MARSE-569655 format. One record per residue: residue in one letter; x, y, z of N, C-alpha, C, O, CB in turn. Coordinates in nm, 3 decimals. Last residue first. Glycine has a CB too. Layout:
BEGIN
SITE   residuo        nX        nY        nZ       caX       caY       caZ        cX        cY        cZ        oX        oY        oZ       cbX       cbY       cbZ
SITE         a         X         Y         Z         X         Y         Z         X         Y         Z         X         Y         Z         X         Y         Z
...
***
This chain:
BEGIN
SITE   residuo        nX        nY        nZ       caX       caY       caZ        cX        cY        cZ        oX        oY        oZ       cbX       cbY       cbZ
SITE         h     0.121     0.141    -1.182     0.015     0.174    -1.247     0.099     0.300    -1.323     0.041     0.373    -1.403    -0.123     0.204    -1.148
SITE         s     0.329    -0.150    -1.259     0.357    -0.036    -1.200     0.204     0.031    -1.288     0.170     0.000    -1.403     0.537     0.030    -1.230
SITE         a     0.517    -0.437    -1.292     0.408    -0.375    -1.288     0.361    -0.223    -1.219     0.375    -0.218    -1.096     0.350    -0.464    -1.244
SITE         l     0.771    -0.548    -1.386     0.700    -0.517    -1.264     0.630    -0.450    -1.313     0.679    -0.381    -1.402     0.755    -0.465    -1.152
SITE         w     1.041    -0.737    -1.392     1.006    -0.750    -1.431     0.874    -0.683    -1.333     0.855    -0.734    -1.223     1.050    -0.843    -1.483
SITE         v     1.413    -0.737    -1.352     1.318    -0.811    -1.282     1.218    -0.692    -1.322     1.254    -0.575    -1.307     1.350    -0.854    -1.112
SITE         g     1.709    -0.595    -1.446     1.666    -0.756    -1.504     1.526    -0.776    -1.428     1.510    -0.896    -1.451     1.796    -0.903    -1.453
SITE         d     1.677    -0.397    -1.289     1.807    -0.473    -1.310     1.761    -0.612    -1.282     1.760    -0.694    -1.190     1.935    -0.425    -1.211
SITE         r     1.340    -0.330    -1.411     1.459    -0.290    -1.351     1.543    -0.420    -1.349     1.502    -0.528    -1.392     1.436    -0.224    -1.209
SITE         q     1.116    -0.276    -1.657     1.261    -0.377    -1.587     1.305    -0.319    -1.523     1.326    -0.208    -1.572     1.382    -0.429    -1.658
SITE         v     0.709    -0.294    -1.664     0.875    -0.152    -1.710     1.054    -0.292    -1.568     1.061    -0.347    -1.458     0.793     0.190    -1.529
SITE         l     0.493    -0.240    -1.790     0.546    -0.392    -1.775     0.688    -0.274    -1.745     0.736    -0.192    -1.822     0.537    -0.546    -1.944
SITE         y     0.137    -0.117    -1.659     0.187    -0.096    -1.789     0.347    -0.218    -1.694     0.332    -0.265    -1.581     0.210     0.131    -1.860
SITE         m    -0.201    -0.128    -1.698    -0.106    -0.091    -1.657     0.024    -0.129    -1.688     0.013    -0.205    -1.784    -0.124    -0.098    -1.568
SITE         p    -0.491     0.109    -1.565    -0.444     0.014    -1.679    -0.281     0.041    -1.605    -0.236     0.127    -1.529    -0.483     0.073    -1.881
SITE         v    -0.789    -0.004    -1.356    -0.649     0.094    -1.370    -0.604     0.050    -1.500    -0.667    -0.040    -1.555    -0.515     0.069    -1.246
SITE         r    -1.180     0.010    -1.361    -1.074    -0.028    -1.450    -0.928     0.032    -1.407    -0.936     0.154    -1.422    -1.115     0.021    -1.592
SITE         r    -1.250     0.006    -0.997    -1.210     0.078    -1.119    -1.149    -0.043    -1.176    -1.096    -0.142    -1.124    -1.111     0.216    -1.104
SITE         g    -1.332    -0.111    -0.799    -1.404    -0.093    -0.866    -1.413    -0.046    -0.953    -1.517    -0.029    -1.016    -1.450    -0.074    -0.839
SITE         r    -1.218    -0.114    -0.562    -1.245     0.022    -0.546    -1.343     0.045    -0.704    -1.402     0.148    -0.736    -1.081     0.120    -0.525
SITE         l    -1.136    -0.383    -0.543    -1.116    -0.291    -0.434    -1.221    -0.186    -0.433    -1.297    -0.165    -0.338    -0.982    -0.228    -0.442
SITE         d    -1.087    -0.514    -0.809    -1.147    -0.594    -0.695    -1.211    -0.452    -0.535    -1.308    -0.457    -0.460    -0.978    -0.730    -0.637
SITE         r    -0.980    -0.293    -0.945    -1.083    -0.356    -0.985    -1.127    -0.459    -0.832    -1.228    -0.426    -0.770    -1.039    -0.439    -1.136
SITE         c    -0.705    -0.247    -0.796    -0.832    -0.180    -0.849    -0.985    -0.158    -0.868    -1.069    -0.074    -0.835    -0.821    -0.188    -0.913
SITE         d    -0.559    -0.591    -0.824    -0.630    -0.473    -0.686    -0.747    -0.361    -0.625    -0.821    -0.354    -0.526    -0.557    -0.396    -0.675
SITE         p    -0.548    -0.592    -1.076    -0.692    -0.656    -1.001    -0.700    -0.560    -0.910    -0.786    -0.473    -0.894    -0.695    -0.817    -0.924
SITE         c    -0.454    -0.358    -1.338    -0.469    -0.366    -1.153    -0.602    -0.447    -1.137    -0.717    -0.411    -1.163    -0.493    -0.185    -1.056
SITE         i    -0.469    -0.449    -1.658    -0.460    -0.375    -1.510    -0.411    -0.397    -1.419    -0.309    -0.466    -1.415    -0.540    -0.359    -1.453
SITE         l    -0.357    -0.518    -1.981    -0.315    -0.472    -1.827    -0.372    -0.387    -1.718    -0.330    -0.274    -1.690    -0.214    -0.415    -1.835
SITE         g    -0.433    -0.427    -2.206    -0.526    -0.555    -2.112    -0.418    -0.600    -2.012    -0.405    -0.716    -1.975    -0.589    -0.718    -2.217
SITE         r    -0.341    -0.178    -2.389    -0.269    -0.349    -2.359    -0.315    -0.434    -2.313    -0.272    -0.544    -2.347    -0.173    -0.373    -2.286
SITE         k    -0.508     0.038    -2.376    -0.523    -0.077    -2.456    -0.478    -0.185    -2.453    -0.535    -0.286    -2.495    -0.503    -0.063    -2.542
SITE         e    -0.325     0.208    -2.212    -0.555     0.187    -2.157    -0.517     0.089    -2.277    -0.444     0.023    -2.204    -0.752     0.376    -2.196
SITE         v    -0.143     0.231    -2.294    -0.140     0.143    -2.197    -0.283     0.156    -2.142    -0.330     0.112    -2.037    -0.026     0.167    -2.099
SITE         p    -0.108     0.276    -2.733    -0.158     0.300    -2.538    -0.150     0.230    -2.385    -0.159     0.111    -2.417    -0.293     0.300    -2.528
SITE         v     0.149     0.099    -2.805     0.028     0.122    -2.828     0.036     0.133    -2.657     0.089     0.088    -2.556    -0.070     0.008    -2.926
SITE         r     0.392     0.207    -2.864     0.385     0.165    -2.984     0.155     0.167    -2.972     0.069     0.203    -3.053     0.507    -0.020    -3.002
SITE         g     0.623     0.243    -2.618     0.600     0.331    -2.731     0.442     0.327    -2.850     0.397     0.428    -2.903     0.737     0.295    -2.813
SITE         r     0.533    -0.143    -2.554     0.572    -0.013    -2.540     0.644     0.123    -2.709     0.682     0.104    -2.824     0.693    -0.056    -2.417
SITE         m     0.504    -0.371    -2.771     0.386    -0.274    -2.692     0.460    -0.145    -2.726     0.467    -0.074    -2.826     0.358    -0.299    -2.499
SITE         r     0.719    -0.522    -2.665     0.703    -0.473    -2.812     0.551    -0.391    -2.815     0.525    -0.361    -2.931     0.705    -0.620    -2.930
SITE         v     0.642    -0.639    -2.407     0.752    -0.548    -2.461     0.763    -0.428    -2.588     0.798    -0.310    -2.598     0.838    -0.640    -2.493
SITE         l     0.450    -0.789    -2.522     0.384    -0.627    -2.371     0.503    -0.556    -2.463     0.492    -0.469    -2.549     0.432    -0.642    -2.097
SITE         v     0.525    -0.960    -2.613     0.411    -0.900    -2.749     0.439    -0.768    -2.644     0.449    -0.655    -2.691     0.189    -0.985    -2.786
SITE         n     0.705    -1.086    -2.497     0.804    -0.995    -2.641     0.686    -0.931    -2.630     0.710    -0.810    -2.636     0.865    -1.070    -2.828
SITE         l     0.501    -1.211    -2.364     0.598    -1.074    -2.277     0.649    -1.067    -2.319     0.742    -1.024    -2.251     0.663    -1.051    -2.168
SITE         l     0.393    -1.408    -2.501     0.310    -1.318    -2.480     0.415    -1.225    -2.360     0.353    -1.178    -2.265     0.153    -1.388    -2.433
SITE         d     0.620    -1.540    -2.523     0.568    -1.499    -2.652     0.511    -1.387    -2.603     0.550    -1.276    -2.638     0.472    -1.595    -2.732
SITE         q     0.676    -1.667    -2.243     0.770    -1.551    -2.291     0.744    -1.541    -2.454     0.846    -1.532    -2.522     0.945    -1.588    -2.254
SITE         g     0.336    -1.800    -2.244     0.446    -1.695    -2.122     0.514    -1.576    -2.217     0.471    -1.468    -2.256     0.615    -1.809    -2.036
SITE         q     0.239    -1.960    -2.339     0.340    -1.898    -2.483     0.341    -1.825    -2.364     0.359    -1.715    -2.417     0.293    -1.831    -2.673
SITE         p     0.036    -2.052    -2.030     0.074    -2.103    -2.201     0.120    -1.995    -2.282     0.029    -1.916    -2.305    -0.061    -2.162    -2.292
SITE         v     0.144    -1.890    -1.783     0.065    -1.904    -1.853     0.113    -1.955    -1.940     0.232    -1.930    -1.961     0.008    -1.825    -1.872
SITE         g     0.336    -1.765    -1.602     0.233    -1.869    -1.575     0.122    -1.877    -1.670     0.007    -1.869    -1.627     0.176    -1.851    -1.445
SITE         l     0.498    -1.628    -1.703     0.446    -1.553    -1.691     0.333    -1.637    -1.619     0.237    -1.573    -1.578     0.440    -1.479    -1.797
SITE         d     0.785    -1.770    -1.786     0.687    -1.752    -1.891     0.502    -1.749    -1.790     0.414    -1.834    -1.801     0.717    -1.916    -2.024
SITE         p     0.928    -1.720    -1.545     0.962    -1.645    -1.729     0.876    -1.666    -1.823     0.875    -1.604    -1.930     1.091    -1.702    -1.815
SITE         r     0.802    -1.608    -1.300     0.803    -1.700    -1.366     0.842    -1.591    -1.496     0.817    -1.475    -1.531     0.670    -1.796    -1.354
SITE         d     0.748    -1.358    -1.200     0.823    -1.400    -1.129     0.856    -1.498    -1.177     0.960    -1.534    -1.124     0.795    -1.404    -1.029
SITE         l     0.449    -1.254    -1.264     0.585    -1.208    -1.333     0.725    -1.251    -1.254     0.813    -1.165    -1.252     0.583    -1.040    -1.344
SITE         d     0.301    -1.415    -1.350     0.312    -1.409    -1.233     0.499    -1.388    -1.249     0.604    -1.454    -1.247     0.233    -1.545    -1.153
SITE         l    -0.138    -1.230    -1.457     0.056    -1.263    -1.461     0.142    -1.291    -1.362     0.118    -1.228    -1.259     0.139    -1.152    -1.501
SITE         n    -0.429    -1.305    -1.369    -0.330    -1.318    -1.338    -0.184    -1.338    -1.355    -0.115    -1.422    -1.299    -0.357    -1.352    -1.312
SITE         r    -0.675    -1.358    -1.635    -0.541    -1.403    -1.508    -0.492    -1.314    -1.513    -0.485    -1.235    -1.608    -0.427    -1.517    -1.517
SITE         g    -0.772    -1.331    -1.903    -0.944    -1.376    -1.803    -0.798    -1.427    -1.664    -0.822    -1.529    -1.600    -1.114    -1.600    -1.910
SITE         v    -0.671    -1.292    -2.169    -0.678    -1.416    -2.068    -0.785    -1.453    -1.974    -0.858    -1.552    -1.964    -0.578    -1.406    -1.986
SITE         p    -0.742    -1.034    -2.204    -0.723    -1.103    -2.321    -0.701    -1.244    -2.267    -0.722    -1.325    -2.357    -0.607    -1.045    -2.410
SITE         e    -0.670    -0.932    -1.908    -0.773    -0.911    -1.978    -0.779    -1.045    -2.082    -0.818    -1.152    -2.037    -0.760    -0.766    -2.043
SITE         y    -0.388    -0.919    -1.695    -0.461    -0.958    -1.823    -0.573    -0.968    -1.848    -0.607    -1.060    -1.774    -0.441    -1.049    -1.861
SITE         y    -0.338    -0.830    -1.407    -0.348    -0.912    -1.433    -0.410    -0.892    -1.621    -0.508    -0.818    -1.624    -0.413    -0.969    -1.316
SITE         v    -0.049    -0.838    -1.165    -0.098    -0.741    -1.301    -0.209    -0.846    -1.349    -0.174    -0.962    -1.331     0.045    -0.703    -1.446
SITE         p     0.058    -0.664    -0.804    -0.063    -0.824    -0.947    -0.052    -0.766    -1.073    -0.045    -0.644    -1.083    -0.303    -0.847    -0.932
SITE         n     0.352    -0.567    -0.758     0.253    -0.510    -0.766     0.142    -0.613    -0.845     0.164    -0.629    -0.965     0.288    -0.380    -0.823
SITE         r     0.593    -0.651    -0.609     0.594    -0.684    -0.698     0.421    -0.664    -0.700     0.358    -0.751    -0.640     0.677    -0.804    -0.715
SITE         f     0.912    -0.580    -0.373     0.711    -0.590    -0.388     0.637    -0.590    -0.535     0.633    -0.472    -0.570     0.629    -0.430    -0.312
SITE         l     1.188    -0.739    -0.341     1.128    -0.625    -0.390     0.949    -0.644    -0.407     0.894    -0.740    -0.462     1.208    -0.595    -0.534
SITE         d     1.351    -0.879    -0.157     1.239    -0.777    -0.146     1.141    -0.677    -0.174     1.068    -0.596    -0.117     1.251    -0.750    -0.118
SITE         e     1.541    -0.980    -0.424     1.481    -1.057    -0.306     1.327    -0.986    -0.250     1.216    -1.025    -0.288     1.604    -1.051    -0.175
SITE         d     1.703    -0.711    -0.473     1.586    -0.817    -0.607     1.492    -0.923    -0.457     1.376    -0.901    -0.422     1.748    -0.997    -0.779
SITE         s     1.664    -0.516    -0.128     1.754    -0.681    -0.244     1.605    -0.690    -0.340     1.484    -0.684    -0.317     1.799    -0.921    -0.109
SITE         d     1.686    -0.194    -0.095     1.636    -0.329    -0.049     1.677    -0.492    -0.185     1.708    -0.519    -0.301     1.434    -0.288    -0.030
SITE         i     1.929    -0.090     0.150     1.885    -0.030    -0.022     1.792    -0.214    -0.045     1.839    -0.322    -0.011     2.102     0.017    -0.187
SITE         q     1.889     0.096     0.411     2.003    -0.039     0.360     1.952    -0.001     0.202     1.945     0.114     0.157     1.958    -0.256     0.430
SITE         l     2.068     0.379     0.632     1.964     0.315     0.554     2.093     0.216     0.454     2.213     0.216     0.427     1.843     0.452     0.456
SITE         d     2.244     0.404     0.816     2.182     0.284     0.850     2.065     0.270     0.664     2.013     0.172     0.612     2.077     0.314     1.047
SITE         d     2.343     0.641     0.702     2.380     0.526     0.745     2.353     0.377     0.757     2.413     0.275     0.723     2.386     0.551     0.815
SITE         d     2.240     0.892     0.657     2.184     0.732     0.579     2.224     0.649     0.623     2.161     0.545     0.605     2.210     0.689     0.448
SITE         m     2.379     1.018     0.838     2.218     1.073     0.882     2.196     0.924     0.765     2.118     0.843     0.814     2.138     1.300     0.823
***
């Protein structure tokens, strides 16, 4: 029944865009530096926030929800198989 089911490769993985409010720009989760100055340090800070800082106070929001729906929807980072993803 599931013989034709194929698991997506990491290259096929869709990454939601994520906007970081304190610097006023989208982060590029495909890059180790997130596409911003001191991006690796920023990633470390965001990871340390998990379990300590509520998601809605981390400064990560969905730019699509903001632009298309006029809503501030908080996001968080999750790592799957070594790949960082932004999730609602």
